[in-house]
C-alpha positions as a Python dict, from the first residue, in 0.01 Angstrom:
ca = {
    (1, 'M'): (0, 0, 0),
    (2, 'T'): (-256, -119, -228),
    (3, 'I'): (-646, -91, -192),
    (4, 'T'): (-700, -467, -152),
    (5, 'S'): (-438, -502, 131),
    (6, 'T'): (-666, -302, 376),
    (7, 'S'): (-968, -439, 553),
    (8, 'S'): (-1159, -320, 256),
    (9, 'T'): (-1163, -678, 108),
    (10, 'E'): (-1347, -806, 413),
    (11, 'I'): (-1591, -519, 370),
    (12, 'V'): (-1665, -610, 28),
    (13, 'L'): (-1721, -966, 113),
    (14, 'I'): (-1964, -874, 399),
    (15, 'I'): (-2160, -638, 155),
    (16, 'G'): (-2169, -911, -107),
    (17, 'S'): (-2260, -1167, 165),
    (18, 'I'): (-2556, -954, 284),
    (19, 'V'): (-2674, -906, -78),
    (20, 'A'): (-2665, -1283, -113),
    (21, 'I'): (-2865, -1351, 188),
    (22, 'V'): (-3121, -1095, 66),
    (23, 'V'): (-3153, -1270, -256),
    (24, 'G'): (-3161, -1614, -81),
    (25, 'L'): (-3444, -1503, 153),
    (26, 'L'): (-3646, -1283, -91),
    (27, 'G'): (-3551, -1425, -433),
    (28, 'R'): (-3521, -1232, -758),
    (29, 'K'): (-3868, -1307, -891),
    (30, 'N'): (-4218, -1191, -796),
    (31, 'K'): (-4466, -1440, -671),
    (32, 'D'): (-4595, -1523, -1016),
    (33, 'G'): (-4248, -1609, -1121),
    (34, 'S'): (-4263, -1415, -1434),
    (35, 'E'): (-4099, -1086, -1362),
    (36, 'F'): (-3782, -999, -1155),
    (37, 'K'): (-3783, -759, -867),
    (38, 'S'): (-3599, -487, -1034),
    (39, 'A'): (-3429, -339, -722),
    (40, 'I'): (-3290, -672, -602),
    (41, 'R'): (-3193, -763, -975),
    (42, 'A'): (-3002, -437, -1007),
    (43, 'I'): (-2822, -460, -665),
    (44, 'S'): (-2733, -814, -729),
    (45, 'G'): (-2582, -741, -1072),
    (46, 'I'): (-2385, -436, -952),
    (47, 'V'): (-2240, -612, -639),
    (48, 'G'): (-2170, -924, -842),
    (49, 'A'): (-1973, -719, -1105),
    (50, 'V'): (-1789, -531, -821),
    (51, 'M'): (-1692, -848, -648),
    (52, 'I'): (-1550, -1003, -965),
    (53, 'L'): (-1354, -700, -1034),
    (54, 'W'): (-1241, -684, -680),
    (55, 'A'): (-1112, -1045, -712),
    (56, 'I'): (-919, -950, -1018),
    (57, 'L'): (-774, -646, -836),
    (58, 'M'): (-661, -881, -545),
    (59, 'V'): (-484, -1098, -786),
    (60, 'V'): (-308, -812, -971),
    (61, 'D'): (-216, -663, -638),
    (62, 'G'): (-79, -998, -500),
    (63, 'T'): (-284, -958, -183),
    (64, 'W'): (-506, -1249, -210),
    (65, 'D'): (-527, -1556, -2),
    (66, 'L'): (-708, -1856, -141),
    (67, 'L'): (-1013, -1855, 91),
    (68, 'M'): (-1091, -1506, 60),
    (69, 'L'): (-1044, -1504, -308),
    (70, 'M'): (-1264, -1807, -360),
    (71, 'M'): (-1549, -1652, -140),
    (72, 'V'): (-1524, -1328, -337),
    (73, 'L'): (-1533, -1516, -662),
    (74, 'L'): (-1819, -1746, -571),
    (75, 'L'): (-2038, -1467, -454),
    (76, 'G'): (-1959, -1250, -753),
    (77, 'I'): (-2030, -1518, -1000),
    (78, 'G'): (-2355, -1615, -794),
    (79, 'L'): (-2479, -1280, -808),
    (80, 'L'): (-2400, -1168, -1158),
    (81, 'L'): (-2412, -1465, -1387),
    (82, 'P'): (-2797, -1541, -1352),
    (83, 'L'): (-2870, -1201, -1477),
    (84, 'L'): (-2687, -1226, -1801),
    (85, 'P'): (-2892, -1158, -2096),
    (86, 'K'): (-3057, -1472, -2257),
    (87, 'F'): (-2966, -1379, -2616),
    (88, 'N'): (-2664, -1554, -2780),
    (89, 'L'): (-2380, -1323, -2755),
    (90, 'G'): (-2153, -1586, -2895),
    (91, 'T'): (-2300, -1588, -3230),
    (92, 'I'): (-2265, -1205, -3266),
    (93, 'L'): (-1907, -1230, -3150),
    (94, 'A'): (-1842, -1524, -3404),
    (95, 'L'): (-1991, -1329, -3681),
    (96, 'L'): (-1778, -1021, -3603),
    (97, 'I'): (-1450, -1214, -3582),
    (98, 'A'): (-1527, -1422, -3895),
    (99, 'L'): (-1594, -1103, -4076),
    (100, 'V'): (-1257, -968, -3977),
    (101, 'A'): (-1097, -1298, -4069),
    (102, 'G'): (-1257, -1285, -4419),
    (103, 'A'): (-1137, -928, -4453),
    (104, 'A'): (-797, -1025, -4373),
    (105, 'V'): (-771, -1290, -4651),
    (106, 'S'): (-964, -1079, -4899),
    (107, 'G'): (-655, -1054, -5126),
    (108, 'W'): (-673, -1429, -5181),
    (109, 'G'): (-994, -1415, -5375),
    (110, 'G'): (-1371, -1497, -5337),
    (111, 'W'): (-1352, -1855, -5246),
    (112, 'A'): (-1065, -1828, -4993),
    (113, 'V'): (-1267, -1541, -4824),
    (114, 'L'): (-1586, -1753, -4818),
    (115, 'I'): (-1423, -2054, -4683),
    (116, 'T'): (-1223, -1865, -4426),
    (117, 'F'): (-1537, -1688, -4311),
    (118, 'L'): (-1732, -2015, -4276),
    (119, 'I'): (-1460, -2202, -4103),
    (120, 'V'): (-1384, -1940, -3856),
    (121, 'F'): (-1755, -1867, -3785),
    (122, 'F'): (-1858, -2224, -3728),
    (123, 'V'): (-1547, -2298, -3511),
    (124, 'L'): (-1609, -1989, -3293),
    (125, 'W'): (-1984, -2036, -3281),
    (126, 'F'): (-1929, -2384, -3130),
    (127, 'V'): (-1676, -2271, -2898),
    (128, 'F'): (-1881, -1959, -2775),
    (129, 'K'): (-2192, -2187, -2757),
    (130, 'L'): (-2002, -2417, -2532),
    (131, 'I'): (-1865, -2145, -2317),
    (132, 'F'): (-2193, -1968, -2275),
    (133, 'G'): (-2356, -2292, -2195),
    (134, 'V'): (-2119, -2370, -1920),
    (135, 'T'): (-2158, -2011, -1779),
    (136, 'R'): (-2519, -2018, -1785),
    (137, 'A'): (-2525, -2351, -1604),
    (138, 'A'): (-2280, -2236, -1336),
    (139, 'G'): (-2487, -1925, -1297),
    (140, 'A'): (-2795, -2120, -1251),
    (141, 'V'): (-2629, -2344, -991),
    (142, 'L'): (-2435, -2069, -810),
    (143, 'G'): (-2718, -1821, -843),
    (144, 'S'): (-2991, -2038, -675),
    (145, 'R'): (-3155, -1894, -366),
    (146, 'W'): (-3012, -2184, -135),
    (147, 'V'): (-2669, -2165, -258),
    (148, 'L'): (-2648, -1796, -234),
    (149, 'L'): (-2803, -1819, 129),
    (150, 'V'): (-2552, -2060, 231),
    (151, 'V'): (-2242, -1903, 57),
    (152, 'G'): (-2362, -1548, 189),
    (153, 'I'): (-2347, -1682, 548),
    (154, 'L'): (-2008, -1852, 490),
    (155, 'G'): (-1885, -1526, 341),
    (156, 'I'): (-1975, -1336, 656),
    (157, 'V'): (-1794, -1602, 865),
    (158, 'V'): (-1496, -1592, 654),
    (159, 'A'): (-1483, -1210, 667),
    (160, 'V'): (-1529, -1183, 1048),
    (161, 'Y'): (-1262, -1451, 1099),
    (162, 'S'): (-1029, -1271, 860),
    (163, 'M'): (-1077, -937, 1043),
    (164, 'T'): (-1014, -1096, 1378),
    (165, 'T'): (-701, -1270, 1294),
}
């Protein structure tokens, strides 16, 4: 018996749905729009990360059904992605990987190291920039107040339906 085969998946979905409804009703920002409400932001991020990890556990355990998995993932992404930092993590990752690639060909000589470093860096920089742009856009759409409110209500309906059948 695995942890995700019990009714705990429905409980996780209900908790995530309640947090999404709270974010949908209250929002994450103060009235001036400049500063996030720290408690709602922290709870939203933690619950979003737990829901994404729970979806991974559901797939690994083989206890998922499509509707439940989609609801857990949608709520997890909607709660977590808007809170990701605004700095460009892709550039840092591209630099580190290019450094390792340059060190791997260090025996070939100076120009080979430089060319390898630059090619790997720019290709990875472009790929990571594209991935983070798409991720940030998905977070902006799925993390909006009205989308979270609707998905939160749907999550409660799906969880209650799953518990009764």
